C-alpha positions in Angstrom: 36.0 6.0 -13.1 33.6 7.4 -10.8 34.9 7.0 -6.8 32.2 7.9 -5.7 30.3 5.2 -7.0 30.9 3.4 -3.9 29.9 5.4 -1.5 26.5 6.3 -3.8 25.6 2.6 -3.9 26.8 2.0 -0.1 24.4 4.9 1.5 21.3 3.8 -0.9 21.6 0.4 0.5 21.8 2.0 3.8 18.7 3.9 3.1 17.0 0.8 1.7 17.9 -1.2 4.9 16.9 1.2 7.1 13.1 1.8 5.5 12.9 -2.2 5.5 13.7 -2.7 8.8 10.9 0.3 10.0 8.3 -1.6 8.1 9.3 -4.9 9.9 7.8 -5.9 13.3 10.2 -6.3 16.2 10.9 -9.9 16.2 10.4 -10.8 12.6 9.8 -14.5 11.7 12.7 -16.8 9.7 11.8 -16.8 6.9 11.8 -12.8 6.3 15.1 -12.8 5.0 16.1 -10.6 2.6 19.1 -8.7 1.0 19.0 -4.4 -0.1 20.9 -4.5 -3.8 21.4 -1.2 -5.3 22.2 -1.1 -9.1 23.0 1.6 -11.4 21.7 1.7 -14.7 18.4 1.6 -16.6 15.8 0.2 -14.3 13.7 -1.7 -17.1 16.7 -3.5 -18.2 18.3 -4.3 -14.6 15.2 -5.1 -12.6 14.0 -7.4 -14.9 18.1 -8.7 -15.5 18.2 -8.9 -11.5 14.9 -10.8 -11.1 16.1 -13.3 -13.4 19.0 -14.1 -11.7 17.7 -14.6 -8.5 14.7 -16.6 -10.4 12.3 -14.5 -8.5 8.9 -15.5 -8.1 7.3 -12.1 -7.9 8.1 -8.2 -8.7 6.8 -5.5 -6.8 6.4 -2.1 -7.5 5.5 1.1 -7.3 4.0 3.5 -9.9 3.5 7.0 -9.9 0.4 6.9 -12.2 0.7 9.1 -15.1 -2.2 8.3 -17.1 -1.4 10.4 -20.1 2.1 10.7 -19.9 2.2 6.8 -20.0 -0.4 6.8 -22.6 2.2 9.0 -24.9 5.2 7.7 -23.7 4.5 4.2 -21.8 5.7 4.2 -17.8 8.6 2.1 -15.9 5.8 -0.5 -14.6 4.1 -1.2 -17.6 7.2 -2.0 -19.4 8.4 -4.3 -16.8 4.7 -6.0 -17.0 5.5 -6.8 -20.7 8.8 -8.9 -20.5 9.1 -10.3 -16.7 9.3 -13.9 -16.5 7.1 -13.8 -13.1 4.1 -12.0 -12.5 4.9 -7.8 -11.5 2.2 -6.6 -8.8 1.8 -2.6 -9.3 1.1 -0.7 -6.4 -0.3 3.1 -6.4 0.7 5.8 -3.4 -3.8 7.0 -4.0 -5.1 3.4 -4.1 -8.0 1.9 -2.1 -6.0 0.0 1.0 -6.2 -3.3 2.1 -7.0 -2.9 6.1 -5.8 -5.9 8.0 -5.6 -7.1 11.7 -2.9 -4.9 12.6 -0.9 -2.3 11.0 1.5 -3.3 8.0 -1.1 -6.6 8.1 -2.5 -7.7 4.1 -6.5 -8.6 4.3 -7.9 -8.3 0.5 -11.5 -9.0 0.9 -12.3 -9.6 -3.2 -10.2 -10.5 -5.9 -10.9 -9.8 -9.1 -9.3 -12.3 -12.2 -10.3 -11.2 -15.6 -10.5 -14.7 -18.1 -10.7 -14.7 -21.5 -10.3 -18.3 -21.8 -6.3 -18.2 -22.8 -3.1 -18.9 -21.4 -2.9 -15.6 -20.3 -6.5 -15.5 -19.0 -5.2 -19.1 -16.9 -2.2 -17.3 -15.4 -4.3 -15.2 -14.2 -6.8 -17.2 -12.7 -4.2 -19.1 -11.3 -2.3 -16.8 -8.9 -6.0 -15.1 -8.1 -7.1 -18.7 -6.6 -4.1 -19.0 -4.5 -4.7 -15.2 -3.4 -7.9 -16.0 -2.6 -7.6 -19.1 -1.0 -5.0 -18.0 1.5 -6.7 -14.9 2.4 -10.1 -16.6 2.4 -11.7 -14.0 0.0 -14.4 -13.2 -2.9 -13.0 -14.3 -6.2 -14.5 -12.9 -9.0 -14.2 -14.3 -12.1 -15.0 -11.6 -15.4 -14.9 -12.2 -18.8 -16.1 -9.5 -21.3 -17.7 -10.8 -24.3 -17.5 -8.4 -28.1 -20.0 -5.7 -27.7 -21.8 -7.4 -30.6 -22.5 -10.7 -28.4 -26.0 -12.2 -28.6 -27.5 -10.8 -25.6 -29.1 -14.4 -24.3 -29.3 -15.0 -20.5 -28.8 -18.8 -21.6 -25.5 -17.9 -23.4 -23.7 -15.6 -20.5 -25.2 -18.3 -18.0 -23.3 -20.9 -19.6 -19.9 -19.1 -19.8 -20.4 -18.2 -16.0 -20.6 -21.8 -15.1 -17.5 -22.4 -17.1 -16.0 -19.8 -15.2 -16.7 -21.2 -12.0 -15.7 -24.8 -13.1 -12.4 -23.6 -14.1 -11.8 -22.9 -10.1 -10.2 -26.0 -8.2 -13.2 -27.7 -5.9 -10.5 -27.7 -3.1 -9.7 -24.0 -3.5 -13.7 -23.2 -3.6 -13.6 -24.8 0.3 -11.8 -21.5 1.2 -13.1 -18.7 -0.8 -16.7 -17.7 -2.3 -16.7 -17.5 -6.1 -18.2 -15.0 -8.2 -18.6 -15.4 -12.0 -19.5 -12.5 -14.2 -20.1 -11.5 -18.0 -20.0 -8.8 -19.2 -19.9 -7.0 -22.8 -17.9 -4.4 -24.1 -14.3 -3.6 -24.0 -12.4 -5.6 -21.9 -10.5 -3.2 -19.9 -13.4 -0.8 -19.6 -15.7 -3.3 -18.4 -12.8 -4.8 -15.8 -12.2 -0.9 -14.0 -16.5 -0.9 -14.1 -16.9 -4.2 -12.2 -13.6 -3.4 -9.9 -15.3 -0.2 -8.6 -19.1 -1.6 -8.5 -17.6 -4.2 -6.1 -15.0 -2.5 -4.6 -12.1 -5.1 -5.1 -9.0 -4.9 -3.8 -6.7 -6.7 -5.9 -7.2 -7.0 -9.9 -5.3 -10.1 -11.7 -4.5 -10.1 -15.3 -2.9 -11.6 -18.1 0.0 -10.4 -20.1 -1.1 -10.6 -23.9 1.8 -10.6 -25.7 0.0 -7.9 -28.1 2.6 -6.8 -30.8 2.2 -3.9 -33.9 2.2 -0.1 -33.8 -1.4 0.1 -32.3 0.0 -1.4 -29.3 3.0 0.7 -29.4 1.5 3.7 -29.5 -2.1 3.0 -27.6 -1.1 0.2 -25.2 -2.5 -3.1 -23.9 -5.7 -3.5 -21.9 -3.5 -4.1 -18.6 -1.4 -1.0 -19.7 -5.3 1.0 -19.8 -5.9 -0.7 -16.1 -2.7 -0.1 -14.9 -3.1 3.3 -15.7 -6.8 4.0 -14.3 -7.3 1.3 -11.1 -8.0 2.1 -7.9 -6.6 -0.6 -6.0 -3.3 -3.1 -6.5 -3.1 -4.8 -10.1 -1.1 -8.1 -10.2 0.4 -8.6 -14.0 1.0 -12.2 -15.0 2.5 -13.6 -18.1 1.2 -16.9 -19.9 2.0 -20.6 -17.3 3.6 -21.6 -20.4 6.2 -18.8 -21.0 7.1 -19.2 -16.8 7.5 -22.4 -17.8 9.7 -22.4 -20.3 11.6 -19.7 -19.1 12.6 -21.1 -15.2 14.2 -24.5 -17.4 
């Protein structure tokens, strides 16, 4: 038995408590209740399990951004995004900052949702819409068609109308919807549009891609997580979330 395990855990919880308190206002609002917990074990398995036990609606974590290493070995952030039953917001230390009215405030100005007309895409759009309406931002919707898709303006305009109509009318009162259709590889086009429009948050749906190719090269969401210059929110399909919570 490790008699020092309890002391180490307590020290970790004290350190976490001090960090959170340093980031909170002097007079925290009543809803800002929190609890610090230190767990010894596998970060991937235990973070997902703890989120499930607490019926969490969102997991927030920081990635150390190791594009080359992650491509070969994967990363903790990617693994949690693949298996968590709730959305996961991944942050990077060197990303573009959200400029708030006061220190510590969140004020995203442009949110991007990647929509491929699948349950995963619907999940990304749902969370992006809620956040865009909450913060009164621009809501950029992107659909990527195959590279050999006929590049006829009427075709793209029809898809753009479909994208815009997927945003509820009430939400459109609180945010500005900007649909876009690109041709190419999804991950590359998502990153390109995010860079061009200085996106503050990318919302992606998680696909359960199976097989050895996924294990070797990762998914579109993995690629975006490794390269994006802003936070990325990865959401499981809406059906899976509802099923998990029943």
